[in-house]
Backbone as XML, in Angstrom:
<?xml version="1.0"?>
<chain id="A" units="angstrom">
  <residue number="1" name="MET">
    <atom name="N" x="84.084" y="57.390" z="-153.988"/>
    <atom name="CA" x="83.713" y="56.073" z="-154.455"/>
    <atom name="C" x="84.729" y="55.069" z="-153.924"/>
  </residue>
  <residue number="2" name="THR">
    <atom name="N" x="84.283" y="53.873" z="-153.705"/>
    <atom name="CA" x="85.186" y="52.854" z="-153.182"/>
    <atom name="C" x="85.862" y="52.106" z="-154.307"/>
  </residue>
  <residue number="3" name="GLY">
    <atom name="N" x="87.112" y="51.695" z="-154.056"/>
    <atom name="CA" x="87.850" y="50.919" z="-155.051"/>
    <atom name="C" x="88.000" y="51.670" z="-156.349"/>
  </residue>
  <residue number="4" name="ASN">
    <atom name="N" x="87.887" y="50.923" z="-157.449"/>
    <atom name="CA" x="88.067" y="51.507" z="-158.776"/>
    <atom name="C" x="86.757" y="51.802" z="-159.481"/>
  </residue>
  <residue number="5" name="LYS">
    <atom name="N" x="85.653" y="51.779" z="-158.759"/>
    <atom name="CA" x="84.357" y="52.025" z="-159.386"/>
    <atom name="C" x="84.257" y="53.453" z="-159.888"/>
  </residue>
  <residue number="6" name="GLN">
    <atom name="N" x="83.785" y="53.584" z="-161.088"/>
    <atom name="CA" x="83.509" y="54.891" z="-161.676"/>
    <atom name="C" x="82.158" y="55.373" z="-161.156"/>
  </residue>
  <residue number="7" name="ILE">
    <atom name="N" x="81.967" y="56.671" z="-161.123"/>
    <atom name="CA" x="80.684" y="57.218" z="-160.685"/>
    <atom name="C" x="79.557" y="56.674" z="-161.553"/>
  </residue>
  <residue number="8" name="SER">
    <atom name="N" x="79.797" y="56.541" z="-162.847"/>
    <atom name="CA" x="78.754" y="56.022" z="-163.742"/>
    <atom name="C" x="78.351" y="54.599" z="-163.371"/>
  </residue>
  <residue number="9" name="ASP">
    <atom name="N" x="79.311" y="53.797" z="-162.890"/>
    <atom name="CA" x="78.990" y="52.432" z="-162.450"/>
    <atom name="C" x="78.127" y="52.460" z="-161.192"/>
  </residue>
  <residue number="10" name="VAL">
    <atom name="N" x="78.462" y="53.337" z="-160.268"/>
    <atom name="CA" x="77.691" y="53.463" z="-159.029"/>
    <atom name="C" x="76.267" y="53.929" z="-159.352"/>
  </residue>
  <residue number="11" name="ILE">
    <atom name="N" x="76.135" y="54.896" z="-160.245"/>
    <atom name="CA" x="74.815" y="55.389" z="-160.662"/>
    <atom name="C" x="74.006" y="54.257" z="-161.274"/>
  </residue>
  <residue number="12" name="SER">
    <atom name="N" x="74.624" y="53.502" z="-162.152"/>
    <atom name="CA" x="73.936" y="52.388" z="-162.802"/>
    <atom name="C" x="73.481" y="51.337" z="-161.784"/>
  </residue>
  <residue number="13" name="GLU">
    <atom name="N" x="74.348" y="51.000" z="-160.829"/>
    <atom name="CA" x="73.999" y="50.016" z="-159.804"/>
    <atom name="C" x="72.852" y="50.513" z="-158.924"/>
  </residue>
  <residue number="14" name="LEU">
    <atom name="N" x="72.918" y="51.783" z="-158.526"/>
    <atom name="CA" x="71.838" y="52.343" z="-157.713"/>
    <atom name="C" x="70.519" y="52.355" z="-158.483"/>
  </residue>
  <residue number="15" name="ALA">
    <atom name="N" x="70.572" y="52.758" z="-159.744"/>
    <atom name="CA" x="69.357" y="52.794" z="-160.566"/>
    <atom name="C" x="68.759" y="51.395" z="-160.695"/>
  </residue>
  <residue number="16" name="ASP">
    <atom name="N" x="69.602" y="50.387" z="-160.904"/>
    <atom name="CA" x="69.120" y="49.007" z="-161.001"/>
    <atom name="C" x="68.466" y="48.557" z="-159.699"/>
  </residue>
  <residue number="17" name="LYS">
    <atom name="N" x="69.107" y="48.862" z="-158.564"/>
    <atom name="CA" x="68.538" y="48.501" z="-157.253"/>
    <atom name="C" x="67.189" y="49.175" z="-157.051"/>
  </residue>
  <residue number="18" name="ILE">
    <atom name="N" x="67.133" y="50.463" z="-157.342"/>
    <atom name="CA" x="65.901" y="51.223" z="-157.144"/>
    <atom name="C" x="64.781" y="50.663" z="-158.015"/>
  </residue>
  <residue number="19" name="LEU">
    <atom name="N" x="65.068" y="50.424" z="-159.276"/>
    <atom name="CA" x="64.048" y="49.903" z="-160.180"/>
    <atom name="C" x="63.570" y="48.525" z="-159.728"/>
  </residue>
  <residue number="20" name="THR">
    <atom name="N" x="64.486" y="47.672" z="-159.331"/>
    <atom name="CA" x="64.121" y="46.335" z="-158.836"/>
    <atom name="C" x="63.197" y="46.454" z="-157.635"/>
  </residue>
  <residue number="21" name="HIS">
    <atom name="N" x="63.568" y="47.313" z="-156.690"/>
    <atom name="CA" x="62.774" y="47.427" z="-155.472"/>
    <atom name="C" x="61.468" y="48.178" z="-155.680"/>
  </residue>
  <residue number="22" name="LYS">
    <atom name="N" x="61.419" y="49.094" z="-156.650"/>
    <atom name="CA" x="60.146" y="49.727" z="-156.983"/>
    <atom name="C" x="59.182" y="48.693" z="-157.537"/>
  </residue>
  <residue number="23" name="LYS">
    <atom name="N" x="59.667" y="47.848" z="-158.434"/>
    <atom name="CA" x="58.805" y="46.819" z="-159.035"/>
    <atom name="C" x="58.309" y="45.840" z="-157.971"/>
  </residue>
  <residue number="24" name="LEU">
    <atom name="N" x="59.180" y="45.442" z="-157.059"/>
    <atom name="CA" x="58.761" y="44.555" z="-155.972"/>
    <atom name="C" x="57.715" y="45.239" z="-155.096"/>
  </residue>
  <residue number="25" name="TYR">
    <atom name="N" x="57.953" y="46.493" z="-154.754"/>
    <atom name="CA" x="57.035" y="47.246" z="-153.895"/>
    <atom name="C" x="55.670" y="47.377" z="-154.551"/>
  </residue>
  <residue number="26" name="TYR">
    <atom name="N" x="55.650" y="47.853" z="-155.798"/>
    <atom name="CA" x="54.377" y="48.052" z="-156.477"/>
    <atom name="C" x="53.715" y="46.729" z="-156.844"/>
  </residue>
  <residue number="27" name="GLY">
    <atom name="N" x="54.470" y="45.649" z="-156.851"/>
    <atom name="CA" x="53.906" y="44.322" z="-157.057"/>
    <atom name="C" x="53.412" y="43.683" z="-155.770"/>
  </residue>
  <residue number="28" name="GLY">
    <atom name="N" x="53.507" y="44.429" z="-154.669"/>
    <atom name="CA" x="53.010" y="43.931" z="-153.389"/>
    <atom name="C" x="53.963" y="43.005" z="-152.661"/>
  </residue>
  <residue number="29" name="LYS">
    <atom name="N" x="55.238" y="42.995" z="-153.065"/>
    <atom name="CA" x="56.220" y="42.103" z="-152.445"/>
    <atom name="C" x="57.506" y="42.841" z="-152.098"/>
  </residue>
  <residue number="30" name="PRO">
    <atom name="N" x="57.414" y="43.866" z="-151.234"/>
    <atom name="CA" x="58.633" y="44.609" z="-150.903"/>
    <atom name="C" x="59.664" y="43.711" z="-150.233"/>
  </residue>
  <residue number="31" name="ALA">
    <atom name="N" x="60.930" y="43.926" z="-150.568"/>
    <atom name="CA" x="62.014" y="43.088" z="-150.029"/>
    <atom name="C" x="62.919" y="43.840" z="-149.063"/>
  </residue>
  <residue number="32" name="ILE">
    <atom name="N" x="62.769" y="45.166" z="-149.001"/>
    <atom name="CA" x="63.587" y="45.988" z="-148.096"/>
    <atom name="C" x="62.683" y="47.006" z="-147.422"/>
  </residue>
  <residue number="33" name="SER">
    <atom name="N" x="63.165" y="47.592" z="-146.344"/>
    <atom name="CA" x="62.381" y="48.605" z="-145.635"/>
    <atom name="C" x="62.356" y="49.908" z="-146.432"/>
  </residue>
  <residue number="34" name="ASP">
    <atom name="N" x="61.375" y="50.756" z="-146.117"/>
    <atom name="CA" x="61.303" y="52.074" z="-146.752"/>
    <atom name="C" x="62.570" y="52.879" z="-146.478"/>
  </residue>
  <residue number="35" name="ALA">
    <atom name="N" x="63.102" y="52.758" z="-145.262"/>
    <atom name="CA" x="64.302" y="53.530" z="-144.899"/>
    <atom name="C" x="65.501" y="53.129" z="-145.755"/>
  </residue>
  <residue number="36" name="VAL">
    <atom name="N" x="65.678" y="51.839" z="-145.992"/>
    <atom name="CA" x="66.797" y="51.374" z="-146.831"/>
    <atom name="C" x="66.592" y="51.849" z="-148.269"/>
  </residue>
  <residue number="37" name="TYR">
    <atom name="N" x="65.370" y="51.707" z="-148.762"/>
    <atom name="CA" x="65.063" y="52.159" z="-150.119"/>
    <atom name="C" x="65.334" y="53.660" z="-150.254"/>
  </residue>
  <residue number="38" name="ASP">
    <atom name="N" x="64.880" y="54.433" z="-149.267"/>
    <atom name="CA" x="65.082" y="55.890" z="-149.307"/>
    <atom name="C" x="66.557" y="56.255" z="-149.358"/>
  </residue>
  <residue number="39" name="LYS">
    <atom name="N" x="67.405" y="55.485" z="-148.690"/>
    <atom name="CA" x="68.854" y="55.754" z="-148.743"/>
    <atom name="C" x="69.383" y="55.561" z="-150.162"/>
  </residue>
  <residue number="40" name="PHE">
    <atom name="N" x="68.907" y="54.512" z="-150.852"/>
    <atom name="CA" x="69.321" y="54.308" z="-152.250"/>
    <atom name="C" x="68.900" y="55.511" z="-153.090"/>
  </residue>
  <residue number="41" name="GLU">
    <atom name="N" x="67.651" y="55.949" z="-152.925"/>
    <atom name="CA" x="67.170" y="57.090" z="-153.710"/>
    <atom name="C" x="67.944" y="58.364" z="-153.390"/>
  </residue>
  <residue number="42" name="ASP">
    <atom name="N" x="68.218" y="58.592" z="-152.102"/>
    <atom name="CA" x="68.974" y="59.787" z="-151.718"/>
    <atom name="C" x="70.368" y="59.778" z="-152.348"/>
  </residue>
  <residue number="43" name="GLN">
    <atom name="N" x="71.017" y="58.615" z="-152.359"/>
    <atom name="CA" x="72.346" y="58.515" z="-152.974"/>
    <atom name="C" x="72.263" y="58.832" z="-154.461"/>
  </residue>
  <residue number="44" name="LEU">
    <atom name="N" x="71.258" y="58.276" z="-155.145"/>
    <atom name="CA" x="71.132" y="58.526" z="-156.580"/>
    <atom name="C" x="70.798" y="59.997" z="-156.847"/>
  </residue>
  <residue number="45" name="LYS">
    <atom name="N" x="69.931" y="60.589" z="-156.025"/>
    <atom name="CA" x="69.594" y="62.008" z="-156.196"/>
    <atom name="C" x="70.836" y="62.889" z="-156.065"/>
  </residue>
  <residue number="46" name="ASN">
    <atom name="N" x="71.740" y="62.513" z="-155.168"/>
    <atom name="CA" x="72.978" y="63.287" z="-155.004"/>
    <atom name="C" x="73.902" y="63.146" z="-156.198"/>
  </residue>
  <residue number="47" name="LEU">
    <atom name="N" x="73.939" y="61.972" z="-156.810"/>
    <atom name="CA" x="74.850" y="61.723" z="-157.937"/>
    <atom name="C" x="74.246" y="62.097" z="-159.289"/>
  </residue>
  <residue number="48" name="ALA">
    <atom name="N" x="72.941" y="61.854" z="-159.434"/>
    <atom name="CA" x="72.273" y="62.091" z="-160.719"/>
    <atom name="C" x="70.830" y="62.518" z="-160.455"/>
  </residue>
  <residue number="49" name="PRO">
    <atom name="N" x="70.628" y="63.779" z="-160.052"/>
    <atom name="CA" x="69.302" y="64.221" z="-159.606"/>
    <atom name="C" x="68.181" y="64.107" z="-160.632"/>
  </residue>
  <residue number="50" name="HIS">
    <atom name="N" x="68.510" y="64.011" z="-161.904"/>
    <atom name="CA" x="67.471" y="63.935" z="-162.935"/>
    <atom name="C" x="67.404" y="62.558" z="-163.582"/>
  </residue>
  <residue number="51" name="HIS">
    <atom name="N" x="67.941" y="61.547" z="-162.904"/>
    <atom name="CA" x="67.926" y="60.196" z="-163.463"/>
    <atom name="C" x="66.480" y="59.739" z="-163.649"/>
  </residue>
  <residue number="52" name="PRO">
    <atom name="N" x="66.134" y="59.147" z="-164.804"/>
    <atom name="CA" x="64.747" y="58.768" z="-165.085"/>
    <atom name="C" x="64.145" y="57.762" z="-164.097"/>
  </residue>
  <residue number="53" name="VAL">
    <atom name="N" x="64.959" y="56.931" z="-163.492"/>
    <atom name="CA" x="64.411" y="55.943" z="-162.568"/>
    <atom name="C" x="63.797" y="56.620" z="-161.339"/>
  </residue>
  <residue number="54" name="LEU">
    <atom name="N" x="64.224" y="57.847" z="-161.034"/>
    <atom name="CA" x="63.678" y="58.566" z="-159.883"/>
    <atom name="C" x="62.234" y="59.000" z="-160.108"/>
  </residue>
  <residue number="55" name="SER">
    <atom name="N" x="61.815" y="59.140" z="-161.353"/>
    <atom name="CA" x="60.439" y="59.547" z="-161.630"/>
    <atom name="C" x="59.545" y="58.380" z="-162.024"/>
  </residue>
  <residue number="56" name="TYR">
    <atom name="N" x="60.087" y="57.180" z="-162.042"/>
    <atom name="CA" x="59.305" y="55.984" z="-162.357"/>
    <atom name="C" x="58.349" y="55.713" z="-161.208"/>
  </residue>
  <residue number="57" name="VAL">
    <atom name="N" x="57.051" y="55.613" z="-161.485"/>
    <atom name="CA" x="56.049" y="55.461" z="-160.435"/>
    <atom name="C" x="55.692" y="54.014" z="-160.184"/>
  </residue>
  <residue number="58" name="GLY">
    <atom name="N" x="55.550" y="53.223" z="-161.183"/>
    <atom name="CA" x="55.137" y="51.835" z="-161.005"/>
    <atom name="C" x="54.899" y="51.210" z="-162.356"/>
  </residue>
  <residue number="59" name="THR">
    <atom name="N" x="54.187" y="50.125" z="-162.344"/>
    <atom name="CA" x="53.913" y="49.433" z="-163.591"/>
    <atom name="C" x="52.680" y="50.022" z="-164.255"/>
  </residue>
  <residue number="60" name="GLU">
    <atom name="N" x="52.510" y="49.700" z="-165.494"/>
    <atom name="CA" x="51.317" y="50.142" z="-166.198"/>
    <atom name="C" x="50.102" y="49.431" z="-165.614"/>
  </residue>
  <residue number="61" name="VAL">
    <atom name="N" x="48.945" y="50.031" z="-165.810"/>
    <atom name="CA" x="47.704" y="49.450" z="-165.336"/>
    <atom name="C" x="47.488" y="48.132" z="-166.070"/>
  </residue>
  <residue number="62" name="ALA">
    <atom name="N" x="47.277" y="47.041" z="-165.316"/>
    <atom name="CA" x="47.314" y="45.719" z="-165.919"/>
    <atom name="C" x="45.969" y="45.014" z="-166.045"/>
  </residue>
  <residue number="63" name="SER">
    <atom name="N" x="44.927" y="45.454" z="-165.386"/>
    <atom name="CA" x="43.675" y="44.707" z="-165.410"/>
    <atom name="C" x="42.832" y="45.093" z="-166.615"/>
  </residue>
  <residue number="64" name="ASP">
    <atom name="N" x="41.677" y="44.431" z="-166.720"/>
    <atom name="CA" x="40.757" y="44.717" z="-167.815"/>
    <atom name="C" x="39.786" y="45.843" z="-167.490"/>
  </residue>
  <residue number="65" name="SER">
    <atom name="N" x="39.916" y="46.448" z="-166.296"/>
    <atom name="CA" x="39.027" y="47.545" z="-165.914"/>
    <atom name="C" x="39.212" y="48.731" z="-166.851"/>
  </residue>
  <residue number="66" name="GLU">
    <atom name="N" x="38.164" y="49.561" z="-166.936"/>
    <atom name="CA" x="38.224" y="50.770" z="-167.751"/>
    <atom name="C" x="39.365" y="51.667" z="-167.274"/>
  </residue>
  <residue number="67" name="LYS">
    <atom name="N" x="40.191" y="52.126" z="-168.197"/>
    <atom name="CA" x="41.307" y="53.024" z="-167.875"/>
    <atom name="C" x="40.808" y="54.457" z="-167.867"/>
  </residue>
  <residue number="68" name="VAL">
    <atom name="N" x="41.224" y="55.222" z="-166.879"/>
    <atom name="CA" x="40.823" y="56.619" z="-166.761"/>
    <atom name="C" x="42.040" y="57.474" z="-166.457"/>
  </residue>
  <residue number="69" name="THR">
    <atom name="N" x="42.063" y="58.663" z="-167.028"/>
    <atom name="CA" x="43.168" y="59.593" z="-166.812"/>
    <atom name="C" x="42.802" y="60.525" z="-165.667"/>
  </residue>
  <residue number="70" name="HIS">
    <atom name="N" x="43.754" y="60.767" z="-164.772"/>
    <atom name="CA" x="43.537" y="61.685" z="-163.662"/>
    <atom name="C" x="43.611" y="63.119" z="-164.161"/>
  </residue>
  <residue number="71" name="ALA">
    <atom name="N" x="42.756" y="63.991" z="-163.611"/>
    <atom name="CA" x="42.791" y="65.409" z="-163.971"/>
    <atom name="C" x="44.132" y="66.023" z="-163.576"/>
  </residue>
  <residue number="72" name="GLU">
    <atom name="N" x="44.675" y="65.604" z="-162.445"/>
    <atom name="CA" x="46.000" y="66.009" z="-161.965"/>
    <atom name="C" x="46.752" y="64.732" z="-161.629"/>
  </residue>
  <residue number="73" name="PRO">
    <atom name="N" x="48.035" y="64.617" z="-161.970"/>
    <atom name="CA" x="48.782" y="63.396" z="-161.637"/>
    <atom name="C" x="48.737" y="63.104" z="-160.134"/>
  </residue>
  <residue number="74" name="MET">
    <atom name="N" x="48.589" y="61.836" z="-159.792"/>
    <atom name="CA" x="48.628" y="61.404" z="-158.391"/>
    <atom name="C" x="50.065" y="61.009" z="-158.088"/>
  </residue>
  <residue number="75" name="LEU">
    <atom name="N" x="50.806" y="61.929" z="-157.503"/>
    <atom name="CA" x="52.218" y="61.711" z="-157.220"/>
    <atom name="C" x="52.420" y="61.296" z="-155.768"/>
  </residue>
  <residue number="76" name="SER">
    <atom name="N" x="53.592" y="60.780" z="-155.468"/>
    <atom name="CA" x="53.929" y="60.429" z="-154.094"/>
    <atom name="C" x="54.103" y="61.697" z="-153.273"/>
  </residue>
  <residue number="77" name="LEU">
    <atom name="N" x="53.808" y="61.592" z="-151.995"/>
    <atom name="CA" x="54.013" y="62.707" z="-151.083"/>
    <atom name="C" x="55.470" y="62.744" z="-150.656"/>
  </residue>
  <residue number="78" name="GLN">
    <atom name="N" x="55.910" y="63.906" z="-150.211"/>
    <atom name="CA" x="57.259" y="64.019" z="-149.665"/>
    <atom name="C" x="57.292" y="63.327" z="-148.316"/>
  </residue>
  <residue number="79" name="LYS">
    <atom name="N" x="58.439" y="62.833" z="-147.923"/>
    <atom name="CA" x="58.554" y="62.179" z="-146.629"/>
    <atom name="C" x="59.753" y="62.720" z="-145.879"/>
  </residue>
  <residue number="80" name="THR">
    <atom name="N" x="59.752" y="62.448" z="-144.596"/>
    <atom name="CA" x="60.872" y="62.864" z="-143.764"/>
    <atom name="C" x="61.059" y="61.862" z="-142.645"/>
  </residue>
  <residue number="81" name="TYR">
    <atom name="N" x="62.257" y="61.835" z="-142.128"/>
    <atom name="CA" x="62.561" y="61.040" z="-140.943"/>
    <atom name="C" x="62.949" y="61.958" z="-139.795"/>
  </residue>
  <residue number="82" name="GLU">
    <atom name="N" x="62.792" y="63.265" z="-139.999"/>
    <atom name="CA" x="63.192" y="64.262" z="-139.011"/>
    <atom name="C" x="61.973" y="65.041" z="-138.544"/>
  </residue>
  <residue number="83" name="VAL">
    <atom name="N" x="61.734" y="65.066" z="-137.241"/>
    <atom name="CA" x="60.569" y="65.761" z="-136.698"/>
    <atom name="C" x="60.617" y="67.261" z="-136.988"/>
  </residue>
  <residue number="84" name="ASN">
    <atom name="N" x="61.800" y="67.862" z="-137.025"/>
    <atom name="CA" x="61.901" y="69.296" z="-137.313"/>
    <atom name="C" x="61.442" y="69.621" z="-138.735"/>
  </residue>
  <residue number="85" name="ASP">
    <atom name="N" x="61.629" y="68.695" z="-139.676"/>
    <atom name="CA" x="61.111" y="68.900" z="-141.033"/>
    <atom name="C" x="59.585" y="68.978" z="-141.005"/>
  </residue>
  <residue number="86" name="LEU">
    <atom name="N" x="58.968" y="68.133" z="-140.202"/>
    <atom name="CA" x="57.514" y="68.137" z="-140.080"/>
    <atom name="C" x="57.025" y="69.449" z="-139.473"/>
  </residue>
  <residue number="87" name="TYR">
    <atom name="N" x="57.713" y="69.936" z="-138.433"/>
    <atom name="CA" x="57.332" y="71.205" z="-137.820"/>
    <atom name="C" x="57.432" y="72.349" z="-138.828"/>
  </residue>
  <residue number="88" name="ARG">
    <atom name="N" x="58.508" y="72.374" z="-139.624"/>
    <atom name="CA" x="58.659" y="73.432" z="-140.639"/>
    <atom name="C" x="57.533" y="73.343" z="-141.665"/>
  </residue>
  <residue number="89" name="TRP">
    <atom name="N" x="57.210" y="72.116" z="-142.078"/>
    <atom name="CA" x="56.162" y="71.919" z="-143.072"/>
    <atom name="C" x="54.815" y="72.396" z="-142.530"/>
  </residue>
  <residue number="90" name="ALA">
    <atom name="N" x="54.520" y="72.113" z="-141.269"/>
    <atom name="CA" x="53.231" y="72.458" z="-140.670"/>
    <atom name="C" x="53.056" y="73.958" z="-140.483"/>
  </residue>
  <residue number="91" name="GLU">
    <atom name="N" x="54.156" y="74.708" z="-140.432"/>
    <atom name="CA" x="54.112" y="76.164" z="-140.283"/>
    <atom name="C" x="53.198" y="76.605" z="-139.147"/>
  </residue>
  <residue number="92" name="GLY">
    <atom name="N" x="53.286" y="75.924" z="-137.994"/>
    <atom name="CA" x="52.517" y="76.314" z="-136.822"/>
    <atom name="C" x="51.087" y="75.797" z="-136.788"/>
  </residue>
  <residue number="93" name="GLN">
    <atom name="N" x="50.661" y="75.137" z="-137.851"/>
    <atom name="CA" x="49.305" y="74.589" z="-137.891"/>
    <atom name="C" x="49.254" y="73.272" z="-137.127"/>
  </residue>
  <residue number="94" name="GLU">
    <atom name="N" x="48.076" y="72.930" z="-136.610"/>
    <atom name="CA" x="47.899" y="71.650" z="-135.933"/>
    <atom name="C" x="47.947" y="70.527" z="-136.967"/>
  </residue>
  <residue number="95" name="VAL">
    <atom name="N" x="48.631" y="69.450" z="-136.623"/>
    <atom name="CA" x="48.755" y="68.300" z="-137.521"/>
    <atom name="C" x="48.316" y="67.055" z="-136.781"/>
  </residue>
  <residue number="96" name="ILE">
    <atom name="N" x="47.519" y="66.242" z="-137.439"/>
    <atom name="CA" x="47.135" y="64.950" z="-136.891"/>
    <atom name="C" x="47.858" y="63.892" z="-137.712"/>
  </residue>
  <residue number="97" name="GLY">
    <atom name="N" x="48.597" y="63.027" z="-137.049"/>
    <atom name="CA" x="49.353" y="61.987" z="-137.738"/>
    <atom name="C" x="48.736" y="60.624" z="-137.512"/>
  </residue>
  <residue number="98" name="THR">
    <atom name="N" x="48.847" y="59.777" z="-138.517"/>
    <atom name="CA" x="48.391" y="58.397" z="-138.398"/>
    <atom name="C" x="49.489" y="57.486" z="-138.920"/>
  </residue>
  <residue number="99" name="LEU">
    <atom name="N" x="49.427" y="56.237" z="-138.560"/>
    <atom name="CA" x="50.363" y="55.274" z="-139.100"/>
    <atom name="C" x="50.149" y="55.136" z="-140.596"/>
  </residue>
  <residue number="100" name="LYS">
    <atom name="N" x="51.221" y="54.911" z="-141.317"/>
    <atom name="CA" x="51.125" y="54.708" z="-142.755"/>
    <atom name="C" x="50.745" y="53.260" z="-143.010"/>
  </residue>
  <residue number="101" name="VAL">
    <atom name="N" x="49.702" y="53.077" z="-143.794"/>
    <atom name="CA" x="49.267" y="51.745" z="-144.178"/>
    <atom name="C" x="49.354" y="51.672" z="-145.693"/>
  </residue>
  <residue number="102" name="ASP">
    <atom name="N" x="50.160" y="50.759" z="-146.199"/>
    <atom name="CA" x="50.259" y="50.622" z="-147.647"/>
    <atom name="C" x="48.983" y="49.983" z="-148.183"/>
  </residue>
  <residue number="103" name="GLY">
    <atom name="N" x="48.597" y="50.397" z="-149.337"/>
    <atom name="CA" x="47.397" y="49.857" z="-149.958"/>
    <atom name="C" x="47.131" y="50.577" z="-151.252"/>
  </residue>
  <residue number="104" name="VAL">
    <atom name="N" x="45.907" y="50.602" z="-151.662"/>
    <atom name="CA" x="45.522" y="51.219" z="-152.916"/>
    <atom name="C" x="45.232" y="52.694" z="-152.685"/>
  </residue>
  <residue number="105" name="SER">
    <atom name="N" x="45.885" y="53.544" z="-153.453"/>
    <atom name="CA" x="45.568" y="54.969" z="-153.433"/>
    <atom name="C" x="44.406" y="55.190" z="-154.388"/>
  </residue>
  <residue number="106" name="MET">
    <atom name="N" x="43.482" y="56.003" z="-153.977"/>
    <atom name="CA" x="42.283" y="56.224" z="-154.777"/>
    <atom name="C" x="42.030" y="57.715" z="-154.975"/>
  </residue>
  <residue number="107" name="SER">
    <atom name="N" x="41.407" y="58.030" z="-156.061"/>
    <atom name="CA" x="40.875" y="59.358" z="-156.310"/>
    <atom name="C" x="39.361" y="59.198" z="-156.373"/>
  </residue>
  <residue number="108" name="LEU">
    <atom name="N" x="38.655" y="59.882" z="-155.483"/>
    <atom name="CA" x="37.199" y="59.810" z="-155.445"/>
    <atom name="C" x="36.628" y="61.115" z="-155.976"/>
  </residue>
  <residue number="109" name="VAL">
    <atom name="N" x="35.746" y="61.024" z="-156.967"/>
    <atom name="CA" x="35.156" y="62.192" z="-157.609"/>
    <atom name="C" x="33.683" y="62.265" z="-157.212"/>
  </residue>
  <residue number="110" name="PHE">
    <atom name="N" x="33.307" y="63.375" z="-156.564"/>
    <atom name="CA" x="31.933" y="63.583" z="-156.126"/>
    <atom name="C" x="31.309" y="64.733" z="-156.900"/>
  </residue>
  <residue number="111" name="ASP">
    <atom name="N" x="30.013" y="64.639" z="-157.130"/>
    <atom name="CA" x="29.237" y="65.723" z="-157.710"/>
    <atom name="C" x="28.006" y="65.917" z="-156.839"/>
  </residue>
  <residue number="112" name="LYS">
    <atom name="N" x="27.919" y="67.079" z="-156.181"/>
    <atom name="CA" x="26.815" y="67.399" z="-155.271"/>
    <atom name="C" x="26.633" y="66.308" z="-154.216"/>
  </residue>
  <residue number="113" name="GLY">
    <atom name="N" x="27.758" y="65.830" z="-153.675"/>
    <atom name="CA" x="27.714" y="64.850" z="-152.595"/>
    <atom name="C" x="27.522" y="63.409" z="-153.040"/>
  </residue>
  <residue number="114" name="LYS">
    <atom name="N" x="27.382" y="63.172" z="-154.332"/>
    <atom name="CA" x="27.180" y="61.817" z="-154.854"/>
    <atom name="C" x="28.468" y="61.331" z="-155.518"/>
  </residue>
  <residue number="115" name="LEU">
    <atom name="N" x="28.893" y="60.116" z="-155.155"/>
    <atom name="CA" x="30.094" y="59.545" z="-155.763"/>
    <atom name="C" x="29.859" y="59.319" z="-157.249"/>
  </residue>
  <residue number="116" name="GLU">
    <atom name="N" x="30.691" y="59.956" z="-158.059"/>
    <atom name="CA" x="30.597" y="59.800" z="-159.515"/>
    <atom name="C" x="31.590" y="58.760" z="-160.032"/>
  </residue>
  <residue number="117" name="MET">
    <atom name="N" x="32.803" y="58.754" z="-159.450"/>
    <atom name="CA" x="33.810" y="57.807" z="-159.925"/>
    <atom name="C" x="34.853" y="57.568" z="-158.846"/>
  </residue>
  <residue number="118" name="ALA">
    <atom name="N" x="35.289" y="56.320" z="-158.752"/>
    <atom name="CA" x="36.417" y="55.937" z="-157.902"/>
    <atom name="C" x="37.503" y="55.423" z="-158.830"/>
  </residue>
  <residue number="119" name="LYS">
    <atom name="N" x="38.697" y="56.043" z="-158.737"/>
    <atom name="CA" x="39.805" y="55.683" z="-159.633"/>
    <atom name="C" x="41.006" y="55.257" z="-158.799"/>
  </residue>
  <residue number="120" name="THR">
    <atom name="N" x="41.672" y="54.183" z="-159.214"/>
    <atom name="CA" x="42.928" y="53.805" z="-158.569"/>
    <atom name="C" x="44.021" y="54.749" z="-159.027"/>
  </residue>
  <residue number="121" name="ARG">
    <atom name="N" x="45.129" y="54.773" z="-158.286"/>
    <atom name="CA" x="46.268" y="55.613" z="-158.663"/>
    <atom name="C" x="46.884" y="55.134" z="-159.972"/>
  </residue>
  <residue number="122" name="GLY">
    <atom name="N" x="46.949" y="53.833" z="-160.160"/>
    <atom name="CA" x="47.586" y="53.290" z="-161.356"/>
    <atom name="C" x="49.035" y="53.712" z="-161.419"/>
  </residue>
  <residue number="123" name="ASN">
    <atom name="N" x="49.442" y="54.271" z="-162.546"/>
    <atom name="CA" x="50.833" y="54.711" z="-162.692"/>
    <atom name="C" x="51.001" y="56.184" z="-162.343"/>
  </residue>
  <residue number="124" name="GLY">
    <atom name="N" x="49.959" y="56.779" z="-161.777"/>
    <atom name="CA" x="50.015" y="58.187" z="-161.395"/>
    <atom name="C" x="49.352" y="59.104" z="-162.400"/>
  </residue>
  <residue number="125" name="VAL">
    <atom name="N" x="49.269" y="58.673" z="-163.654"/>
    <atom name="CA" x="48.626" y="59.440" z="-164.714"/>
    <atom name="C" x="47.338" y="58.752" z="-165.151"/>
  </residue>
  <residue number="126" name="VAL">
    <atom name="N" x="47.414" y="57.435" z="-165.323"/>
    <atom name="CA" x="46.254" y="56.632" z="-165.721"/>
    <atom name="C" x="45.993" y="55.589" z="-164.650"/>
  </residue>
  <residue number="127" name="GLY">
    <atom name="N" x="44.732" y="55.519" z="-164.224"/>
    <atom name="CA" x="44.317" y="54.515" z="-163.253"/>
    <atom name="C" x="43.186" y="53.691" z="-163.813"/>
  </residue>
  <residue number="128" name="GLU">
    <atom name="N" x="42.486" y="53.012" z="-162.910"/>
    <atom name="CA" x="41.352" y="52.183" z="-163.307"/>
    <atom name="C" x="40.075" y="52.690" z="-162.661"/>
  </residue>
  <residue number="129" name="ASN">
    <atom name="N" x="38.992" y="52.645" z="-163.401"/>
    <atom name="CA" x="37.685" y="52.986" z="-162.868"/>
    <atom name="C" x="37.199" y="51.778" z="-162.056"/>
  </residue>
  <residue number="130" name="VAL">
    <atom name="N" x="37.114" y="51.942" z="-160.747"/>
    <atom name="CA" x="36.669" y="50.853" z="-159.858"/>
    <atom name="C" x="35.402" y="51.254" z="-159.121"/>
  </residue>
  <residue number="131" name="THR">
    <atom name="N" x="34.628" y="52.139" z="-159.743"/>
    <atom name="CA" x="33.410" y="52.631" z="-159.116"/>
    <atom name="C" x="32.454" y="51.491" z="-158.798"/>
  </residue>
  <residue number="132" name="GLY">
    <atom name="N" x="32.362" y="50.520" z="-159.692"/>
    <atom name="CA" x="31.526" y="49.341" z="-159.445"/>
    <atom name="C" x="30.117" y="49.660" z="-159.612"/>
  </residue>
</chain>
């Protein structure tokens, strides 16, 4: 640690930064790059791997749309900045990559080929029914 900062102070500062930037990101107004944000998270994971801010997904569902619970939580995917990590993950299988486009994550529920429900990710546990 630099200067006289206690580890607990560094943890608190990192948690505050992460929470601020998560709220900005999920509010559609990111202020830093994903790479910078990931460095903050990596530092906090090293110092306090079970800190609650690391599992914070976003804000609660805010609209008047019908709220729906996901059968399985919609969590974030793992990411990497190293091509060798991707090769290990693929385990020799062919992989097609696309550019990442931020937007609304959806869960689409079909029954016999017919769309039954379209749900937003929301907070990962509860989303909104946007079937229309």
